[in-house]
PASEBA-1860 file (N, C-alpha, C; in nm, 3 decimals):
! residues 271
1> XXXXXXXX> -2.844/-7.888/11.725/-2.774/-7.869/11.853/-2.759/-7.720/11.879 ~ -2.796/-7.675/11.997/-2.781/-7.536/12.035/-2.676/-7.526/12.146 ~ -2.582/-7.431/12.130/-2.476/-7.414/12.228/-2.466/-7.267/12.264 ~ -2.408/-7.235/12.381/-2.385/-7.094/12.413/-2.296/-7.029/12.308 ~ -2.320/-6.903/12.279/-2.238/-6.832/12.181/-2.093/-6.838/12.222 ~ -2.006/-6.869/12.125/-1.863/-6.878/12.152/-1.814/-7.021/12.157 ~ -1.908/-7.120/12.169/-1.867/-7.259/12.173/-1.871/-7.317/12.032 ~ -1.813/-7.437/12.016/-1.823/-7.506/11.888/-1.702/-7.483/11.801
9> XXXXXXXX> -1.692/-7.567/11.696/-1.578/-7.560/11.606/-1.589/-7.441/11.513 ~ -1.475/-7.384/11.473/-1.477/-7.264/11.390/-1.530/-7.289/11.250 ~ -1.526/-7.414/11.202/-1.570/-7.440/11.066/-1.710/-7.498/11.060 ~ -1.777/-7.517/11.173/-1.915/-7.565/11.171/-2.007/-7.449/11.136 ~ -2.080/-7.454/11.025/-2.172/-7.345/10.994/-2.269/-7.323/11.110 ~ -2.285/-7.198/11.150/-2.368/-7.171/11.267/-2.433/-7.035/11.257 ~ -2.535/-7.018/11.338/-2.607/-6.892/11.351/-2.615/-6.854/11.497 ~ -2.574/-6.734/11.530/-2.592/-6.677/11.663/-2.702/-6.572/11.655
17> XXXXXXXX> -2.801/-6.584/11.742/-2.918/-6.496/11.737/-2.899/-6.378/11.831 ~ -2.907/-6.257/11.775/-2.896/-6.134/11.853/-3.033/-6.076/11.883 ~ -3.127/-6.091/11.790/-3.262/-6.040/11.807/-3.317/-5.990/11.676 ~ -3.451/-5.982/11.665/-3.520/-5.944/11.541/-3.467/-6.033/11.427 ~ -3.414/-5.974/11.320/-3.351/-6.052/11.214/-3.200/-6.041/11.221 ~ -3.148/-5.994/11.333/-3.004/-5.972/11.350/-2.938/-6.100/11.399 ~ -2.849/-6.152/11.318/-2.777/-6.274/11.353/-2.631/-6.259/11.312 ~ -2.549/-6.347/11.366/-2.412/-6.367/11.318/-2.407/-6.503/11.251
25> XXXXXXXX> -2.382/-6.503/11.122/-2.366/-6.627/11.048/-2.217/-6.655/11.035 ~ -2.174/-6.767/11.090/-2.034/-6.809/11.080/-2.029/-6.926/10.983 ~ -1.972/-6.901/10.867/-1.967/-6.998/10.759/-1.823/-7.014/10.716 ~ -1.759/-7.124/10.757/-1.616/-7.140/10.732/-1.542/-7.024/10.793 ~ -1.453/-6.957/10.718/-1.376/-6.846/10.774/-1.452/-6.713/10.770 ~ -1.577/-6.713/10.723/-1.652/-6.589/10.703/-1.750/-6.566/10.818 ~ -1.759/-6.441/10.862/-1.856/-6.401/10.964/-1.940/-6.287/10.910 ~ -2.069/-6.312/10.894/-2.160/-6.212/10.840/-2.261/-6.170/10.946
33> XXXXXXXX> -2.284/-6.041/10.955/-2.389/-5.985/11.039/-2.510/-5.959/10.951 ~ -2.627/-6.006/10.992/-2.747/-5.983/10.913/-2.836/-5.878/10.978 ~ -2.895/-5.792/10.895/-3.000/-5.697/10.933/-2.978/-5.637/11.072 ~ -2.877/-5.551/11.087/-2.836/-5.504/11.220/-2.938/-5.410/11.287 ~ -2.996/-5.459/11.397/-3.095/-5.385/11.475/-3.057/-5.395/11.622 ~ -3.009/-5.283/11.679/-2.955/-5.284/11.815/-3.034/-5.193/11.910 ~ -3.150/-5.145/11.868/-3.231/-5.063/11.957/-3.260/-5.139/12.086 ~ -3.273/-5.064/12.196/-3.305/-5.125/12.324/-3.456/-5.139/12.340
41> XXXXXXXX> -3.495/-5.223/12.435/-3.637/-5.238/12.468/-3.698/-5.102/12.500 ~ -3.812/-5.074/12.440/-3.882/-4.948/12.464/-3.851/-4.840/12.363 ~ -3.743/-4.855/12.285/-3.712/-4.757/12.182/-3.794/-4.784/12.056 ~ -3.810/-4.681/11.974/-3.893/-4.690/11.856/-3.810/-4.711/11.730 ~ -3.856/-4.803/11.647/-3.800/-4.819/11.513/-3.890/-4.747/11.415 ~ -3.832/-4.660/11.335/-3.910/-4.584/11.239/-3.916/-4.659/11.106 ~ -4.036/-4.677/11.055/-4.061/-4.761/10.938/-4.091/-4.680/10.813 ~ -4.084/-4.546/10.824/-4.109/-4.460/10.709/-4.255/-4.423/10.696
49> XXXXXXXX> -4.281/-4.313/10.626/-4.416/-4.265/10.599/-4.496/-4.245/10.728 ~ -4.426/-4.201/10.833/-4.490/-4.172/10.960/-4.519/-4.293/11.046 ~ -4.476/-4.411/11.004/-4.503/-4.534/11.078/-4.386/-4.567/11.170 ~ -4.416/-4.622/11.286/-4.312/-4.664/11.379/-4.364/-4.780/11.463 ~ -4.273/-4.849/11.531/-4.311/-4.957/11.621/-4.213/-4.961/11.737 ~ -4.262/-4.991/11.856/-4.179/-4.994/11.977/-4.118/-5.133/11.995 ~ -3.989/-5.135/12.028/-3.922/-5.262/12.053/-3.967/-5.320/12.187 ~ -3.996/-5.451/12.188/-4.044/-5.520/12.307/-3.937/-5.605/12.374
57> XXXXXXXX> -3.822/-5.622/12.309/-3.717/-5.712/12.358/-3.584/-5.638/12.362 ~ -3.486/-5.701/12.425/-3.351/-5.645/12.435/-3.256/-5.728/12.349 ~ -3.178/-5.666/12.260/-3.081/-5.744/12.182/-2.973/-5.800/12.272 ~ -2.910/-5.908/12.226/-2.812/-5.976/12.312/-2.678/-5.905/12.315 ~ -2.653/-5.814/12.221/-2.526/-5.742/12.220/-2.544/-5.609/12.148 ~ -2.439/-5.529/12.146/-2.435/-5.400/12.077/-2.317/-5.402/11.979 ~ -2.307/-5.304/11.890/-2.199/-5.308/11.790/-2.060/-5.326/11.849 ~ -2.035/-5.267/11.965/-1.903/-5.279/12.026/-1.869/-5.420/12.070
65> XXXXXXXX> -1.969/-5.507/12.083/-1.946/-5.644/12.126/-1.937/-5.744/12.012 ~ -1.941/-5.696/11.888/-1.937/-5.786/11.773/-1.796/-5.835/11.744 ~ -1.783/-5.955/11.687/-1.651/-6.000/11.640/-1.615/-5.926/11.511 ~ -1.495/-5.951/11.461/-1.456/-5.894/11.333/-1.547/-5.950/11.224 ~ -1.600/-5.861/11.142/-1.697/-5.901/11.041/-1.634/-5.909/10.903 ~ -1.675/-6.009/10.826/-1.639/-6.015/10.685/-1.728/-5.922/10.604 ~ -1.859/-5.921/10.637/-1.955/-5.839/10.563/-2.083/-5.829/10.645 ~ -2.167/-5.735/10.603/-2.303/-5.722/10.656/-2.398/-5.759/10.543
73> XXXXXXXX> -2.498/-5.839/10.575/-2.602/-5.877/10.480/-2.732/-5.809/10.521 ~ -2.779/-5.719/10.437/-2.896/-5.636/10.470/-3.006/-5.662/10.369 ~ -3.119/-5.717/10.417/-3.228/-5.753/10.327/-3.300/-5.631/10.273 ~ -3.308/-5.524/10.352/-3.371/-5.400/10.308/-3.348/-5.294/10.415 ~ -3.372/-5.171/10.379/-3.341/-5.060/10.469/-3.468/-5.014/10.540 ~ -3.495/-5.077/10.653/-3.607/-5.043/10.740/-3.551/-5.025/10.881 ~ -3.618/-4.947/10.965/-3.566/-4.914/11.096/-3.550/-5.032/11.191 ~ -3.618/-5.144/11.163/-3.598/-5.262/11.246/-3.499/-5.360/11.183
81> XXXXXXXX> -3.430/-5.315/11.078/-3.328/-5.398/11.013/-3.194/-5.326/11.001 ~ -3.196/-5.197/10.999/-3.074/-5.116/11.003/-3.112/-4.988/11.074 ~ -3.075/-4.977/11.202/-3.126/-4.868/11.284/-3.019/-4.762/11.309 ~ -3.056/-4.662/11.385/-2.964/-4.550/11.411/-2.844/-4.593/11.494 ~ -2.858/-4.698/11.575/-2.743/-4.749/11.650/-2.643/-4.814/11.555 ~ -2.693/-4.892/11.461/-2.605/-4.953/11.360/-2.537/-4.846/11.277 ~ -2.612/-4.745/11.240/-2.556/-4.637/11.158/-2.441/-4.567/11.229 ~ -2.452/-4.550/11.361/-2.345/-4.485/11.438/-2.231/-4.580/11.470
89> XXXXXXXX> -2.262/-4.705/11.500/-2.164/-4.792/11.564/-2.091/-4.891/11.477 ~ -2.142/-4.920/11.356/-2.076/-5.019/11.272/-1.957/-4.958/11.197 ~ -1.858/-5.041/11.170/-1.743/-5.001/11.090/-1.791/-4.972/10.948 ~ -1.774/-4.850/10.902/-1.829/-4.811/10.772/-1.748/-4.862/10.654 ~ -1.634/-4.925/10.681/-1.556/-4.982/10.572/-1.592/-5.128/10.543 ~ -1.669/-5.192/10.631/-1.708/-5.332/10.611/-1.807/-5.339/10.494 ~ -1.790/-5.433/10.401/-1.884/-5.446/10.290/-2.027/-5.471/10.340 ~ -2.123/-5.405/10.277/-2.264/-5.429/10.304/-2.328/-5.474/10.174
97> XXXXXXXX> -2.379/-5.598/10.173/-2.445/-5.653/10.055/-2.595/-5.637/10.075 ~ -2.661/-5.567/9.981/-2.799/-5.527/10.004/-2.866/-5.498/9.870 ~ -2.983/-5.436/9.875/-3.052/-5.397/9.752/-2.986/-5.273/9.694 ~ -3.002/-5.249/9.565/-2.943/-5.127/9.506/-2.992/-5.000/9.573 ~ -3.120/-4.990/9.605/-3.173/-4.869/9.668/-3.110/-4.847/9.805 ~ -3.098/-4.954/9.884/-3.037/-4.942/10.016/-2.890/-4.906/10.004 ~ -2.819/-4.963/9.906/-2.677/-4.933/9.889/-2.655/-4.786/9.859 ~ -2.743/-4.728/9.778/-2.728/-4.585/9.747/-2.743/-4.500/9.873
105> XXXXXXXX> -2.839/-4.533/9.956/-2.859/-4.457/10.080/-2.740/-4.476/10.175 ~ -2.693/-4.600/10.186/-2.580/-4.626/10.275/-2.454/-4.554/10.229 ~ -2.432/-4.546/10.099/-2.317/-4.469/10.048/-2.327/-4.325/10.093 ~ -2.446/-4.268/10.089/-2.462/-4.129/10.133/-2.433/-4.115/10.282 ~ -2.453/-4.222/10.357/-2.425/-4.220/10.500/-2.279/-4.252/10.532 ~ -2.199/-4.280/10.431/-2.057/-4.304/10.453/-2.016/-4.450/10.456 ~ -2.107/-4.543/10.427/-2.072/-4.685/10.424/-2.017/-4.717/10.285 ~ -1.887/-4.697/10.271/-1.823/-4.698/10.140/-1.821/-4.836/10.075
113> XXXXXXXX> -1.833/-4.941/10.154/-1.829/-5.077/10.099/-1.963/-5.132/10.060 ~ -2.067/-5.049/10.062/-2.201/-5.098/10.029/-2.208/-5.137/9.881 ~ -2.273/-5.249/9.856/-2.286/-5.298/9.719/-2.428/-5.346/9.696 ~ -2.495/-5.292/9.595/-2.633/-5.330/9.565/-2.638/-5.446/9.469 ~ -2.713/-5.548/9.506/-2.729/-5.668/9.424/-2.868/-5.668/9.360 ~ -2.871/-5.678/9.228/-2.997/-5.701/9.159/-3.039/-5.847/9.181 ~ -3.167/-5.875/9.164/-3.215/-6.012/9.183/-3.140/-6.109/9.092 ~ -3.089/-6.218/9.152/-3.010/-6.324/9.091/-2.864/-6.284/9.066
121> XXXXXXXX> -2.827/-6.163/9.103/-2.686/-6.125/9.095/-2.613/-6.180/9.217 ~ -2.485/-6.214/9.198/-2.404/-6.271/9.306/-2.281/-6.186/9.334 ~ -2.234/-6.195/9.458/-2.107/-6.137/9.498/-2.030/-6.246/9.571 ~ -1.898/-6.252/9.550/-1.819/-6.361/9.606/-1.715/-6.307/9.702 ~ -1.708/-6.367/9.820/-1.607/-6.337/9.921/-1.507/-6.451/9.922 ~ -1.377/-6.419/9.935/-1.271/-6.519/9.927/-1.183/-6.514/10.051 ~ -1.137/-6.632/10.096/-1.046/-6.638/10.210/-0.978/-6.774/10.216 ~ -0.846/-6.777/10.192/-0.763/-6.895/10.215/-0.820/-7.023/10.155
129> XXXXXXXX> -0.856/-7.020/10.029/-0.907/-7.139/9.963/-1.056/-7.159/9.979 ~ -1.119/-7.076/10.057/-1.264/-7.081/10.075/-1.328/-6.969/9.993 ~ -1.453/-6.990/9.954/-1.530/-6.883/9.894/-1.673/-6.887/9.949 ~ -1.735/-6.772/9.951/-1.875/-6.761/9.991/-1.945/-6.678/9.884 ~ -2.031/-6.743/9.811/-2.107/-6.674/9.707/-2.242/-6.632/9.764 ~ -2.269/-6.503/9.761/-2.396/-6.448/9.810/-2.479/-6.409/9.689 ~ -2.594/-6.472/9.674/-2.683/-6.447/9.561/-2.812/-6.384/9.610 ~ -2.848/-6.271/9.552/-2.974/-6.206/9.584/-3.088/-6.281/9.517
137> XXXXXXXX> -3.191/-6.316/9.595/-3.306/-6.390/9.542/-3.433/-6.310/9.570 ~ -3.543/-6.343/9.501/-3.662/-6.259/9.510/-3.728/-6.260/9.647 ~ -3.801/-6.154/9.673/-3.888/-6.143/9.789/-3.990/-6.035/9.762 ~ -4.103/-6.040/9.833/-4.206/-5.938/9.819/-4.256/-5.902/9.958 ~ -4.244/-5.772/9.993/-4.267/-5.727/10.130/-4.411/-5.683/10.156 ~ -4.490/-5.668/10.050/-4.628/-5.623/10.069/-4.711/-5.669/9.951 ~ -4.839/-5.690/9.972/-4.925/-5.735/9.862/-4.963/-5.620/9.770 ~ -4.974/-5.653/9.642/-5.033/-5.568/9.541/-5.004/-5.421/9.549
145> XXXXXXXX> -5.110/-5.339/9.561/-5.094/-5.194/9.555/-5.020/-5.134/9.674 ~ -5.000/-5.212/9.781/-4.927/-5.161/9.897/-4.776/-5.167/9.880 ~ -4.727/-5.231/9.775/-4.582/-5.249/9.759/-4.504/-5.118/9.759 ~ -4.555/-5.011/9.695/-4.477/-4.886/9.697/-4.459/-4.825/9.836 ~ -4.537/-4.871/9.934/-4.528/-4.815/10.069/-4.408/-4.869/10.145 ~ -4.352/-4.981/10.101/-4.243/-5.047/10.174/-4.122/-5.062/10.083 ~ -4.002/-5.068/10.143/-3.881/-5.080/10.061/-3.876/-5.212/9.986 ~ -3.805/-5.211/9.874/-3.775/-5.336/9.804/-3.693/-5.426/9.896
153> XXXXXXXX> -3.725/-5.554/9.897/-3.658/-5.648/9.986/-3.593/-5.759/9.905 ~ -3.481/-5.811/9.954/-3.418/-5.926/9.889/-3.399/-6.038/9.990 ~ -3.415/-6.160/9.941/-3.365/-6.276/10.012/-3.223/-6.303/9.965 ~ -3.158/-6.399/10.027/-3.019/-6.430/9.992/-2.995/-6.580/10.004 ~ -2.913/-6.632/9.914/-2.860/-6.767/9.928/-2.709/-6.755/9.942 ~ -2.656/-6.814/10.048/-2.513/-6.808/10.077/-2.456/-6.948/10.056 ~ -2.371/-6.961/9.954/-2.312/-7.090/9.921/-2.166/-7.091/9.961 ~ -2.135/-7.167/10.063/-1.997/-7.184/10.110/-1.931/-7.293/10.028
161> XXXXXXXX> -1.812/-7.262/9.976/-1.740/-7.358/9.894/-1.595/-7.367/9.940 ~ -1.540/-7.484/9.924/-1.395/-7.503/9.948/-1.339/-7.576/9.827 ~ -1.251/-7.510/9.756/-1.207/-7.566/9.628/-1.321/-7.557/9.529 ~ -1.348/-7.668/9.461/-1.448/-7.668/9.354/-1.587/-7.709/9.400 ~ -1.600/-7.760/9.522/-1.728/-7.816/9.562/-1.799/-7.737/9.670 ~ -1.935/-7.731/9.664/-2.010/-7.664/9.769/-2.004/-7.742/9.899 ~ -1.991/-7.669/10.009/-1.987/-7.729/10.142/-2.121/-7.712/10.213 ~ -2.182/-7.595/10.194/-2.305/-7.564/10.268/-2.380/-7.454/10.196
169> XXXXXXXX> -2.513/-7.465/10.196/-2.596/-7.364/10.130/-2.706/-7.319/10.225 ~ -2.708/-7.189/10.255/-2.802/-7.130/10.351/-2.888/-7.026/10.280 ~ -3.017/-7.030/10.306/-3.111/-6.931/10.253/-3.156/-6.840/10.366 ~ -3.151/-6.708/10.344/-3.204/-6.609/10.437/-3.320/-6.541/10.366 ~ -3.439/-6.552/10.421/-3.559/-6.514/10.344/-3.574/-6.364/10.326 ~ -3.523/-6.283/10.420/-3.562/-6.143/10.420/-3.709/-6.130/10.455 ~ -3.759/-6.008/10.459/-3.898/-5.984/10.497/-3.990/-6.008/10.377 ~ -4.002/-6.132/10.337/-4.088/-6.164/10.224/-4.215/-6.231/10.272
177> XXXXXXXX> -4.320/-6.219/10.194/-4.438/-6.300/10.208/-4.420/-6.429/10.130 ~ -4.496/-6.532/10.166/-4.492/-6.657/10.089/-4.556/-6.635/9.953 ~ -4.488/-6.682/9.851/-4.543/-6.687/9.717/-4.494/-6.817/9.651 ~ -4.580/-6.889/9.577/-4.536/-7.015/9.515/-4.416/-6.999/9.424 ~ -4.399/-6.881/9.363/-4.286/-6.863/9.272/-4.151/-6.858/9.344 ~ -4.151/-6.857/9.478/-4.024/-6.866/9.551/-3.956/-7.001/9.531 ~ -4.029/-7.097/9.475/-3.968/-7.226/9.443/-3.846/-7.208/9.352 ~ -3.844/-7.098/9.277/-3.732/-7.070/9.187/-3.601/-7.057/9.263
185> XXXXXXXX> -3.607/-7.025/9.392/-3.485/-7.014/9.471/-3.404/-7.143/9.465 ~ -3.469/-7.255/9.493/-3.395/-7.382/9.491/-3.376/-7.434/9.349 ~ -3.466/-7.399/9.259/-3.447/-7.442/9.120/-3.321/-7.380/9.061 ~ -3.289/-7.258/9.101/-3.171/-7.189/9.046/-3.045/-7.215/9.126 ~ -3.056/-7.225/9.258/-2.935/-7.230/9.340/-2.904/-7.368/9.394 ~ -3.001/-7.459/9.397/-2.978/-7.594/9.446/-3.038/-7.617/9.583 ~ -3.034/-7.742/9.632/-3.094/-7.778/9.761/-3.033/-7.698/9.876 ~ -3.116/-7.675/9.978/-3.075/-7.593/10.091/-3.041/-7.679/10.212
193> XXXXXXXX> -2.924/-7.653/10.271/-2.890/-7.717/10.398/-2.961/-7.651/10.514 ~ -2.986/-7.520/10.503/-3.051/-7.446/10.612/-3.128/-7.328/10.555 ~ -3.235/-7.291/10.624/-3.313/-7.172/10.589/-3.333/-7.090/10.715 ~ -3.312/-6.960/10.703/-3.337/-6.865/10.812/-3.457/-6.782/10.768 ~ -3.569/-6.800/10.838/-3.695/-6.740/10.794/-3.733/-6.622/10.883 ~ -3.766/-6.509/10.818/-3.821/-6.393/10.886/-3.972/-6.412/10.898 ~ -4.020/-6.425/11.019/-4.161/-6.452/11.044/-4.228/-6.331/11.109 ~ -4.315/-6.355/11.205/-4.374/-6.247/11.284/-4.514/-6.207/11.243
201> XXXXXXXX> -4.555/-6.240/11.120/-4.687/-6.197/11.076/-4.705/-6.047/11.092 ~ -4.604/-5.970/11.053/-4.607/-5.825/11.069/-4.725/-5.766/10.993 ~ -4.797/-5.676/11.061/-4.907/-5.607/10.994/-4.884/-5.457/11.002 ~ -4.897/-5.393/10.887/-4.886/-5.249/10.876/-5.013/-5.199/10.808 ~ -5.084/-5.108/10.874/-5.212/-5.057/10.824/-5.307/-5.173/10.793 ~ -5.299/-5.278/10.876/-5.387/-5.393/10.861/-5.343/-5.497/10.761 ~ -5.236/-5.469/10.685/-5.191/-5.560/10.582/-5.078/-5.649/10.632 ~ -5.083/-5.777/10.597/-4.975/-5.869/10.630/-4.855/-5.840/10.540
209> XXXXXXXX> -4.737/-5.815/10.602/-4.619/-5.778/10.523/-4.498/-5.867/10.553 ~ -4.508/-5.958/10.650/-4.410/-6.065/10.665/-4.486/-6.193/10.695 ~ -4.422/-6.306/10.673/-4.488/-6.434/10.688/-4.537/-6.459/10.830 ~ -4.658/-6.510/10.843/-4.706/-6.561/10.970/-4.668/-6.709/10.979 ~ -4.718/-6.778/11.083/-4.678/-6.916/11.104/-4.716/-7.008/10.989 ~ -4.836/-6.990/10.935/-4.879/-7.077/10.826/-4.798/-7.052/10.700 ~ -4.775/-6.923/10.666/-4.695/-6.895/10.547/-4.552/-6.947/10.563 ~ -4.496/-6.933/10.684/-4.362/-6.985/10.707/-4.355/-7.136/10.686
217> XXXXXXXX> -4.457/-7.208/10.736/-4.461/-7.353/10.716/-4.479/-7.387/10.569 ~ -4.559/-7.308/10.498/-4.574/-7.329/10.354/-4.440/-7.314/10.281 ~ -4.360/-7.216/10.325/-4.231/-7.196/10.259/-4.135/-7.310/10.290 ~ -4.141/-7.364/10.412/-4.061/-7.482/10.444/-4.098/-7.597/10.352 ~ -4.228/-7.620/10.333/-4.272/-7.726/10.242/-4.225/-7.701/10.099 ~ -4.228/-7.575/10.058/-4.194/-7.540/9.920/-4.046/-7.558/9.891 ~ -3.960/-7.511/9.984/-3.816/-7.509/9.959/-3.744/-7.632/10.013 ~ -3.806/-7.701/10.109/-3.755/-7.829/10.161/-3.612/-7.819/10.214
225> XXXXXXXX> -3.580/-7.720/10.300/-3.445/-7.716/10.359/-3.426/-7.829/10.459 ~ -3.302/-7.869/10.481/-3.275/-7.974/10.578/-3.313/-7.929/10.718 ~ -3.292/-7.801/10.749/-3.335/-7.746/10.878/-3.370/-7.600/10.860 ~ -3.451/-7.550/10.954/-3.498/-7.412/10.948/-3.480/-7.346/11.084 ~ -3.428/-7.223/11.082/-3.415/-7.143/11.204/-3.507/-7.021/11.190 ~ -3.609/-7.009/11.273/-3.698/-6.892/11.267/-3.642/-6.774/11.345 ~ -3.651/-6.655/11.286/-3.613/-6.531/11.353/-3.723/-6.429/11.325 ~ -3.708/-6.305/11.381/-3.799/-6.195/11.346/-3.943/-6.234/11.382
233> XXXXXXXX> -3.968/-6.259/11.513/-4.101/-6.310/11.548/-4.161/-6.252/11.676 ~ -4.084/-6.181/11.759/-4.145/-6.133/11.885/-4.090/-5.999/11.932 ~ -4.024/-5.925/11.845/-3.947/-5.809/11.890/-4.022/-5.677/11.887 ~ -4.126/-5.667/11.807/-4.196/-5.538/11.790/-4.346/-5.557/11.797 ~ -4.414/-5.449/11.833/-4.558/-5.454/11.847/-4.632/-5.484/11.718 ~ -4.569/-5.456/11.602/-4.634/-5.485/11.475/-4.627/-5.634/11.439 ~ -4.550/-5.713/11.517/-4.544/-5.857/11.493/-4.667/-5.920/11.561 ~ -4.751/-5.986/11.483/-4.878/-6.036/11.535/-4.888/-6.188/11.539
241> XXXXXXXX> -4.790/-6.257/11.485/-4.794/-6.404/11.481/-4.676/-6.458/11.561 ~ -4.701/-6.511/11.682/-4.589/-6.558/11.766/-4.522/-6.681/11.709 ~ -4.404/-6.709/11.761/-4.326/-6.823/11.713/-4.405/-6.953/11.723 ~ -4.489/-6.966/11.826/-4.565/-7.090/11.841/-4.660/-7.115/11.724 ~ -4.705/-7.010/11.655/-4.787/-7.031/11.536/-4.712/-7.115/11.434 ~ -4.583/-7.085/11.420/-4.499/-7.156/11.323/-4.465/-7.296/11.371 ~ -4.418/-7.308/11.494/-4.377/-7.440/11.543/-4.497/-7.534/11.555 ~ -4.613/-7.481/11.597/-4.732/-7.567/11.607/-4.779/-7.612/11.469
249> XXXXXXXX> -4.769/-7.523/11.370/-4.811/-7.561/11.235/-4.718/-7.667/11.176 ~ -4.586/-7.654/11.200/-4.494/-7.758/11.154/-4.523/-7.891/11.224 ~ -4.553/-7.885/11.354/-4.585/-8.008/11.426/-4.712/-8.071/11.370 ~ -4.812/-7.989/11.337/-4.937/-8.042/11.282/-4.911/-8.113/11.150 ~ -4.813/-8.064/11.073/-4.780/-8.125/10.945/-4.680/-8.239/10.957 ~ -4.635/-8.267/11.079/-4.535/-8.372/11.099/-4.395/-8.330/11.062 ~ -4.369/-8.199/11.057/-4.240/-8.147/11.015/-4.162/-8.082/11.128 ~ -4.194/-8.113/11.253/-4.128/-8.045/11.364/-3.978/-8.071/11.368
257> XXXXXXXX> -3.933/-8.181/11.307/-3.790/-8.211/11.302/-3.713/-8.111/11.217 ~ -3.783/-8.033/11.136/-3.716/-7.938/11.047/-3.674/-7.809/11.115 ~ -3.724/-7.780/11.235/-3.703/-7.649/11.296/-3.606/-7.657/11.413 ~ -3.521/-7.555/11.425/-3.435/-7.537/11.542/-3.458/-7.398/11.596 ~ -3.516/-7.392/11.713/-3.543/-7.264/11.778/-3.416/-7.220/11.851 ~ -3.379/-7.093/11.833/-3.259/-7.040/11.898/-3.298/-6.916/11.977 ~ -3.252/-6.906/12.099/-3.281/-6.792/12.186/-3.170/-6.688/12.171 ~ -3.199/-6.569/12.216/-3.098/-6.461/12.207/-2.970/-6.500/12.281
265> XXXXXXX> -2.857/-6.471/12.220/-2.723/-6.501/12.270/-2.687/-6.648/12.256 ~ -2.775/-6.730/12.202/-2.741/-6.870/12.175/-2.692/-6.884/12.031 ~ -2.619/-6.992/12.010/-2.573/-7.026/11.876/-2.624/-7.165/11.840 ~ -2.674/-7.179/11.719/-2.723/-7.307/11.672/-2.643/-7.346/11.549 ~ -2.601/-7.473/11.544/-2.530/-7.521/11.426/-2.627/-7.543/11.313 ~ -2.584/-7.512/11.193/-2.670/-7.521/11.075/-2.644/-7.651/10.999 ~ -2.617/-7.757/11.073/-2.592/-7.888/11.013/-2.672/-7.993/11.090
END
């Protein structure tokens, strides 16, 4: 079910799509901002080593329009995931859960709550009998010898609990390519209620560095989430695989019931 942002019950796990990989995840009493990218249409995101890409879309909001945040979840430090607008406009005291390398850079920028998670390390947020365990899981942003050209990336599993029992488990892929060993995500953390997949078929110097439609469908088959929300698919010129590549491939496999497409400024329930 998709509803306008702001509607729905406060305890229904949900995702509000802002653009690129930027979302608001509302899980029980916790509100997490993912991969904050607020550049306007036509502005350039700098990807390092002289690489850049122009934004093709407009985000649904800016930092000043965000609700109170529990934390920021940052898969890696790239200009289309944490940009100069986020650096200026976000509250620097809000915890940022990210890779160790990104946390070190963010500390230098004054984000005092940044915390680097090693793969399989967890951090727990607590509120009024609820807990949210955030576990860093593996990802690979580039093939083979190209890996040193791109930042280390992490996926995340967010397990919402009330008392002793899990209520909801969400996987956020980060900018990973499909690899069969990602099956370890569910082997270690348990079945997934929802998966948020970074797609787009991003190509840098001709190399595929994020999942295209076929790889995204392969990951759905591998991890078997109850539902999947695709993001990160049409915002920059380096994205070469449109959302329809993914939805058509799932339909071809008979898995179209697994996907919920969400437009900018919309909110989709993760149940």
